[in-house]
C-alpha positions as CSV (number, residue, x, y, z in Angstrom):
1,X,-116.5,3.2,-4.3
2,X,-116.7,6.0,-1.6
3,X,-113.9,6.7,0.9
4,X,-114.1,5.5,4.4
5,X,-116.2,8.1,6.2
6,X,-114.0,11.0,7.4
7,X,-111.1,10.3,5.1
8,X,-112.1,12.0,1.8
9,X,-115.2,13.2,0.1
10,X,-115.0,11.6,-3.4
11,X,-115.7,8.2,-5.0
12,X,-113.6,6.2,-7.5
13,X,-114.4,3.5,-10.0
14,X,-112.2,0.7,-8.7
15,X,-113.8,-2.2,-10.5
16,X,-111.6,-5.0,-11.8
17,X,-108.6,-6.5,-10.2
18,X,-108.2,-9.6,-8.0
19,X,-109.7,-10.3,-4.6
20,X,-106.6,-10.8,-2.5
21,X,-107.3,-13.8,-0.4
22,X,-110.2,-15.3,1.5
23,X,-112.5,-12.3,1.4
24,X,-113.6,-9.6,-1.0
25,X,-110.8,-7.2,-0.2
26,X,-108.4,-5.7,-2.8
27,X,-105.0,-4.4,-1.8
28,X,-102.4,-2.4,-3.7
29,X,-99.3,-3.6,-2.0
30,X,-99.6,-7.3,-2.6
31,X,-101.6,-6.8,-5.8
32,X,-98.7,-4.9,-7.3
33,X,-96.2,-7.6,-6.3
34,X,-98.5,-10.3,-7.8
35,X,-98.8,-8.3,-11.1
36,X,-95.1,-7.7,-11.1
37,X,-94.4,-11.5,-10.9
38,X,-96.6,-12.3,-13.8
39,X,-95.1,-9.5,-15.9
40,X,-91.6,-10.6,-14.8
41,X,-92.5,-14.1,-16.0
42,X,-93.1,-12.7,-19.4
43,X,-90.0,-10.4,-19.2
44,X,-87.9,-13.4,-18.3
45,X,-88.9,-15.0,-21.6
46,X,-87.3,-12.1,-23.4
47,X,-84.1,-12.6,-21.4
48,X,-83.9,-16.4,-21.8
49,X,-85.9,-17.2,-24.9
50,X,-88.1,-19.6,-23.0
51,X,-91.5,-18.8,-24.7
52,X,-93.2,-22.2,-24.0
53,X,-96.5,-21.6,-22.2
54,X,-96.5,-17.8,-22.7
55,X,-98.4,-17.5,-25.9
56,X,-102.0,-16.4,-26.7
57,X,-104.9,-18.8,-26.4
58,X,-103.3,-21.0,-23.7
59,X,-105.4,-19.8,-20.7
60,X,-109.2,-19.7,-20.3
61,X,-109.4,-15.9,-20.2
62,X,-112.0,-13.6,-21.9
63,X,-109.1,-11.9,-23.7
64,X,-107.8,-15.2,-25.1
65,X,-107.3,-15.0,-28.8
66,X,-106.5,-11.3,-29.0
67,X,-102.9,-11.8,-30.2
68,X,-101.5,-10.8,-26.8
69,X,-99.8,-13.3,-24.4
70,X,-102.5,-14.5,-21.9
71,X,-100.2,-13.9,-19.0
72,X,-100.0,-10.2,-19.9
73,X,-103.8,-10.0,-20.2
74,X,-104.1,-11.5,-16.8
75,X,-101.6,-9.1,-15.3
76,X,-103.3,-6.2,-17.0
77,X,-106.5,-7.0,-15.2
78,X,-104.8,-6.2,-12.0
79,X,-102.7,-3.3,-13.2
80,X,-105.8,-1.5,-14.5
81,X,-107.2,-1.8,-11.0
82,X,-104.0,-0.4,-9.5
83,X,-104.2,2.7,-11.7
84,X,-107.7,3.3,-10.6
85,X,-106.6,3.5,-7.0
86,X,-104.7,6.7,-7.5
87,X,-106.0,9.9,-5.8
88,X,-107.3,12.2,-8.5
89,X,-105.7,15.5,-9.4
90,X,-107.0,18.4,-7.4
91,X,-107.5,16.3,-4.3
92,X,-105.3,16.2,-1.2
93,X,-102.5,13.7,-1.7
94,X,-103.1,13.7,-5.4
95,X,-101.1,11.0,-7.2
96,X,-100.9,8.8,-4.1
97,X,-102.5,5.4,-4.1
98,X,-105.3,4.3,-1.8
99,X,-103.9,1.5,0.3
100,X,-106.9,-0.9,-0.1
101,X,-110.6,-1.4,-0.4
102,X,-112.6,-3.9,1.7
103,X,-115.8,-4.4,3.7
104,X,-116.6,-2.4,6.8
105,X,-116.9,-5.5,8.9
106,X,-116.0,-9.2,8.5
107,X,-118.5,-11.3,6.7
108,X,-119.4,-15.0,7.5
109,X,-118.2,-18.0,5.5
110,X,-119.4,-18.5,2.9
111,X,-120.3,-15.1,1.4
112,X,-120.4,-14.8,-2.4
113,X,-119.5,-11.3,-3.7
114,X,-123.0,-10.6,-5.1
115,X,-124.5,-11.5,-1.7
116,X,-122.1,-9.3,0.4
117,X,-124.3,-6.9,2.3
118,X,-121.4,-5.0,3.9
119,X,-120.6,-1.5,2.7
120,X,-117.1,-1.4,1.1
121,X,-114.8,1.6,1.3
122,X,-111.6,3.1,-0.1
123,X,-109.1,3.3,2.7
124,X,-106.6,6.2,3.0
125,X,-103.5,6.4,0.7
126,X,-100.1,5.2,1.9
127,X,-96.6,5.7,0.7
128,X,-96.0,2.0,0.4
129,X,-99.0,1.5,-1.9
130,X,-98.0,4.5,-4.0
131,X,-94.5,3.1,-4.5
132,X,-95.8,-0.4,-5.3
133,X,-98.1,1.1,-7.9
134,X,-95.2,3.1,-9.3
135,X,-93.0,0.0,-9.6
136,X,-95.7,-2.2,-11.3
137,X,-96.8,0.7,-13.6
138,X,-93.2,1.4,-14.7
139,X,-92.7,-2.3,-15.5
140,X,-96.1,-2.3,-17.3
141,X,-94.9,0.7,-19.4
142,X,-91.9,-1.0,-20.9
143,X,-93.6,-4.3,-21.4
144,X,-96.7,-3.1,-23.1
145,X,-95.0,-0.6,-25.4
146,X,-94.9,-3.4,-28.0
147,X,-98.5,-4.6,-27.5
148,X,-100.6,-1.5,-26.7
149,X,-98.7,1.9,-26.9
150,X,-101.6,3.8,-25.4
151,X,-101.8,1.6,-22.3
152,X,-98.0,1.7,-22.0
153,X,-98.1,5.5,-21.9
154,X,-100.9,5.5,-19.4
155,X,-98.8,3.2,-17.1
156,X,-95.8,5.4,-17.5
157,X,-97.7,8.6,-16.6
158,X,-99.2,6.9,-13.5
159,X,-95.8,5.6,-12.4
160,X,-94.1,9.1,-12.7
161,X,-97.1,10.7,-10.9
162,X,-97.0,8.2,-8.1
163,X,-93.2,8.6,-7.7
164,X,-93.5,12.4,-7.4
165,X,-96.4,12.0,-4.9
166,X,-94.3,9.6,-2.8
167,X,-91.4,11.9,-2.7
168,X,-93.7,14.7,-1.5
169,X,-95.3,12.4,1.1
170,X,-92.6,9.9,2.1
171,X,-94.0,8.9,5.5
172,X,-97.8,8.2,5.1
173,X,-98.3,4.8,6.6
174,X,-101.2,2.4,6.7
175,X,-102.1,1.8,10.4
176,X,-101.8,-1.7,11.9
177,X,-105.1,-1.1,13.7
178,X,-107.0,-0.9,10.4
179,X,-107.8,-4.6,10.5
180,X,-111.6,-5.0,10.7
181,X,-113.2,-6.3,7.5
182,X,-109.8,-6.8,5.9
183,X,-106.1,-7.1,6.5
184,X,-104.1,-4.0,7.5
185,X,-101.0,-4.7,5.3
186,X,-99.2,-2.2,7.4
187,X,-95.6,-1.1,6.6
188,X,-93.8,1.7,8.3
189,X,-90.4,1.3,6.5
190,X,-90.6,2.2,2.8
191,X,-86.9,2.5,2.0
192,X,-87.3,-0.8,0.1
193,X,-90.3,0.4,-1.8
194,X,-88.4,3.5,-2.9
195,X,-85.5,1.4,-4.1
196,X,-87.7,-1.1,-6.0
197,X,-89.8,1.7,-7.7
198,X,-86.6,3.5,-8.5
199,X,-85.1,0.5,-10.2
200,X,-88.3,-0.1,-12.3
201,X,-88.6,3.5,-13.3
202,X,-84.9,3.7,-14.2
203,X,-85.2,0.5,-16.3
204,X,-88.0,2.0,-18.2
205,X,-86.9,5.7,-18.6
206,X,-83.1,5.7,-18.1
207,X,-83.4,8.8,-16.0
208,X,-80.5,8.8,-13.5
209,X,-82.5,10.5,-10.9
210,X,-84.3,7.2,-10.3
211,X,-81.1,5.2,-10.1
212,X,-80.0,7.2,-7.1
213,X,-82.9,5.8,-5.1
214,X,-81.8,2.2,-5.7
215,X,-80.1,1.4,-2.4
216,X,-81.3,-2.0,-1.4
217,X,-79.7,-5.4,-1.9
218,X,-81.1,-8.9,-2.0
219,X,-80.4,-10.9,1.1
220,X,-81.3,-14.4,2.4
221,X,-84.4,-12.8,4.0
222,X,-85.8,-12.8,0.5
223,X,-88.8,-10.7,-0.5
224,X,-92.5,-10.4,0.2
225,X,-95.3,-7.7,-0.2
226,X,-93.8,-6.0,2.8
227,X,-90.1,-6.4,1.9
228,X,-89.5,-5.5,-1.7
229,X,-85.9,-4.4,-1.6
230,X,-84.7,-7.6,-3.2
231,X,-86.7,-7.0,-6.3
232,X,-84.4,-4.1,-7.3
233,X,-81.5,-6.6,-7.7
234,X,-83.7,-9.1,-9.6
235,X,-84.8,-6.3,-12.0
236,X,-81.2,-5.2,-12.5
237,X,-80.1,-8.7,-13.3
238,X,-83.1,-9.3,-15.6
239,X,-82.3,-6.2,-17.7
240,X,-78.5,-6.0,-18.1
241,X,-78.7,-3.7,-21.1
242,X,-80.5,-1.0,-19.1
243,X,-78.2,-0.6,-16.1
244,X,-74.6,0.4,-15.5
245,X,-72.1,-2.4,-15.5
246,X,-71.1,-2.0,-11.9
247,X,-74.7,-2.3,-10.8
248,X,-75.2,-5.4,-12.9
249,X,-72.1,-7.2,-11.7
250,X,-72.9,-6.4,-8.0
251,X,-76.6,-7.6,-8.4
252,X,-75.6,-10.8,-10.1
253,X,-73.0,-11.6,-7.4
254,X,-75.5,-11.0,-4.6
255,X,-78.2,-13.1,-6.3
256,X,-75.9,-16.0,-6.7
257,X,-74.8,-15.8,-3.1
258,X,-78.4,-15.8,-1.9
259,X,-79.3,-18.6,-4.3
260,X,-76.4,-20.7,-2.9
261,X,-77.8,-20.3,0.6
262,X,-81.2,-21.4,-0.6
263,X,-79.7,-24.5,-2.3
264,X,-78.0,-25.3,1.0
265,X,-81.5,-25.2,2.6
266,X,-82.8,-27.6,0.1
267,X,-80.0,-30.0,0.5
268,X,-79.6,-29.8,4.3
269,X,-83.2,-30.1,5.5
270,X,-85.2,-33.3,5.9
271,X,-87.4,-32.2,3.0
272,X,-86.3,-30.1,0.0
273,X,-87.5,-26.6,1.1
274,X,-85.4,-23.6,0.1
275,X,-87.1,-21.6,2.9
276,X,-85.6,-21.8,6.4
277,X,-86.1,-19.3,9.2
278,X,-83.3,-18.7,11.7
279,X,-85.5,-19.8,14.6
280,X,-86.9,-22.8,12.9
281,X,-90.4,-21.4,12.8
282,X,-92.8,-21.6,9.8
283,X,-94.7,-18.3,9.3
284,X,-98.0,-17.4,7.8
285,X,-97.9,-18.3,4.1
286,X,-94.7,-20.3,4.4
287,X,-95.3,-21.9,1.0
288,X,-94.9,-18.5,-0.6
289,X,-91.5,-18.3,1.0
290,X,-90.7,-21.6,-0.7
291,X,-91.9,-20.3,-4.1
292,X,-90.3,-16.9,-3.8
293,X,-86.9,-18.5,-2.9
294,X,-87.3,-20.9,-5.7
295,X,-87.7,-17.9,-8.0
296,X,-84.4,-16.5,-6.9
297,X,-82.7,-19.9,-7.5
298,X,-84.3,-20.0,-11.0
299,X,-82.9,-16.5,-11.7
300,X,-79.5,-17.8,-10.6
301,X,-79.9,-20.7,-13.1
302,X,-80.8,-18.2,-15.9
303,X,-77.6,-16.2,-15.1
304,X,-75.2,-19.2,-14.9
305,X,-77.0,-22.3,-16.4
306,X,-75.6,-24.3,-13.5
307,X,-77.7,-27.5,-12.9
308,X,-77.5,-27.2,-9.2
309,X,-79.9,-24.2,-9.3
310,X,-82.3,-25.9,-11.7
311,X,-82.4,-29.1,-9.6
312,X,-83.1,-27.1,-6.4
313,X,-86.0,-25.3,-8.1
314,X,-87.5,-28.6,-9.2
315,X,-87.1,-30.1,-5.8
316,X,-88.8,-27.0,-4.3
317,X,-91.8,-27.8,-6.6
318,X,-91.6,-31.3,-5.2
319,X,-92.0,-29.9,-1.7
320,X,-95.0,-27.9,-2.7
321,X,-96.6,-30.9,-4.4
322,X,-96.2,-33.3,-1.5
323,X,-92.6,-34.2,-0.8
324,X,-92.8,-32.7,2.7
325,X,-93.3,-33.7,6.3
326,X,-97.1,-34.0,5.8
327,X,-97.1,-36.0,2.6
328,X,-99.5,-33.2,1.5
329,X,-99.7,-31.4,-1.8
330,X,-100.5,-27.7,-1.0
331,X,-101.7,-27.2,-4.6
332,X,-105.4,-28.0,-5.2
333,X,-105.9,-30.7,-7.9
334,X,-102.3,-31.9,-8.0
335,X,-101.2,-34.9,-5.9
336,X,-102.9,-38.0,-4.3
337,X,-103.4,-36.0,-1.1
338,X,-104.0,-32.4,-2.1
339,X,-105.4,-29.4,-0.3
340,X,-109.0,-28.6,-1.4
341,X,-110.6,-26.8,1.6
342,X,-108.6,-23.5,1.5
343,X,-110.0,-20.6,3.5
344,X,-112.3,-18.7,1.2
345,X,-115.8,-17.1,1.2
346,X,-116.2,-18.0,-2.5
347,X,-114.6,-21.4,-2.9
348,X,-116.6,-22.9,0.0
349,X,-117.7,-26.4,-1.1
350,X,-116.8,-27.7,2.4
351,X,-119.6,-25.6,3.8
352,X,-122.1,-25.6,0.9
353,X,-122.1,-28.4,-1.7
354,X,-123.6,-26.0,-4.2
355,X,-120.5,-23.8,-4.1
356,X,-117.2,-24.7,-5.9
357,X,-114.1,-26.0,-4.3
358,X,-110.9,-24.1,-5.0
359,X,-109.9,-24.5,-8.6
360,X,-106.9,-26.6,-9.6
361,X,-103.6,-24.7,-9.0
362,X,-104.7,-22.9,-5.9
363,X,-101.8,-22.7,-3.4
364,X,-102.5,-23.1,0.3
365,X,-100.5,-21.0,2.8
366,X,-99.0,-24.1,4.4
367,X,-97.4,-24.9,7.7
368,X,-97.6,-22.0,10.3
369,X,-96.7,-22.8,13.9
370,X,-98.1,-19.4,15.0
371,X,-101.6,-21.1,15.0
372,X,-103.5,-17.8,14.8
373,X,-106.9,-19.3,14.3
374,X,-109.2,-21.4,16.6
375,X,-109.3,-24.5,14.3
376,X,-105.5,-24.7,14.2
377,X,-105.3,-24.1,17.9
378,X,-107.7,-26.9,18.6
379,X,-106.3,-29.5,16.2
380,X,-102.6,-28.8,16.1
381,X,-101.4,-28.2,19.7
382,X,-97.7,-29.0,20.1
383,X,-97.3,-29.6,16.4
384,X,-93.8,-29.7,14.9
385,X,-93.4,-26.4,12.9
386,X,-93.2,-28.2,9.6
387,X,-96.5,-30.1,10.4
388,X,-98.6,-27.2,11.7
389,X,-101.1,-27.3,8.9
390,X,-104.7,-28.4,8.5
391,X,-106.8,-28.5,5.3
392,X,-109.9,-26.9,6.8
393,X,-111.8,-23.9,5.5
394,X,-111.8,-22.2,8.9
395,X,-108.0,-22.4,9.4
396,X,-107.2,-19.1,7.9
397,X,-103.7,-19.1,9.4
398,X,-102.6,-22.3,7.7
399,X,-105.0,-22.7,4.8
400,X,-105.7,-19.3,3.2
401,X,-104.9,-18.5,-0.4
402,X,-103.4,-15.2,-1.6
403,X,-102.8,-13.7,-5.1
404,X,-99.1,-13.0,-4.4
405,X,-98.6,-16.6,-3.3
406,X,-100.2,-18.0,-6.4
407,X,-98.3,-15.6,-8.7
408,X,-95.0,-17.0,-7.2
409,X,-96.3,-20.5,-7.9
410,X,-97.2,-19.6,-11.5
411,X,-93.7,-18.2,-12.0
412,X,-91.9,-21.2,-10.7
413,X,-94.3,-23.7,-12.4
414,X,-93.6,-21.9,-15.7
415,X,-89.8,-22.2,-15.1
416,X,-90.2,-25.9,-14.3
417,X,-92.3,-26.4,-17.5
418,X,-89.3,-25.3,-19.6
419,X,-86.7,-27.3,-17.7
């Protein structure tokens, strides 16, 4: 894959990894979050002893049957791609991570990857991508040490290199204007990424230099690919033997306070949704807010074993599966009225009967009263925020899929399966 003309003069093998959403783009920032959630799902099992559903041979993967938990094989597919996105030694910004790769221009729906005629390019590095890579690679290093020592050391080396590169280049931002042929995933505040990466590197290495960078705290704003500060507290609480006691107690206290707020959301709204915005709006990918907040409540249950948290998580799953204002399951293949026309160039059965529908378990973005696409604007004028959704392949603002939304669903579904 060559660089976008005028940005660098080399090419990288960046095969592998997951297409992010409805197109053939691959992005480090949300890819690292998605990989982190799958690896955290495994690491949670070490913390709680809940191994059900996390063994080998349970998923339909090429690696199934290799004596490694399938969820780790799936995460490794993305982590290996992330490592390939690092700028090589000897190049300007060596050790940084290229922000993304995607087509030069938008393609039509449907467009299968093998029929995509658009040139695809590496886009310039960013500090946010570099720190996301550092966080996921540091987590990879401590998890894989028992399964593949060589891969573990490769991840650790990449994480340390990325951290040093980010320290040397702390303000290299992906531009918001870089939005043709793929999403910009812009982020000009990377304090949270430094904190998250610092927490992961400290948890893996014990080097106090990393701990000094851990400055963020979980709040009711939750987390997303752009706001990763909350993940530092989640990592601290997950690994109490690796952090100082004062850090552990403070993180636990904050997590429980945030989880209490989410439980209140579940109990006080018309339908059991732990997500609630101050202005009452539903943003792009609102279902991921539901799943992410449910993850926090599940963590609170792991810390306390209080049934109120468990019940709220299960009710949140109910919301995603149809107990909502639309009587609509947002998960393909589950529920009497389930989404099945999610925005995708690959899963495009709505447009071409020869192509597949989204596979079972695919999470739609859900209600979004921003109505940023023509189909939503035409069909949903004046909609109540919780009902601003249409199951149409062209409604990318309400019906797209994304890897970091599905990784949240996978995490919460695995929790529910053990409860």
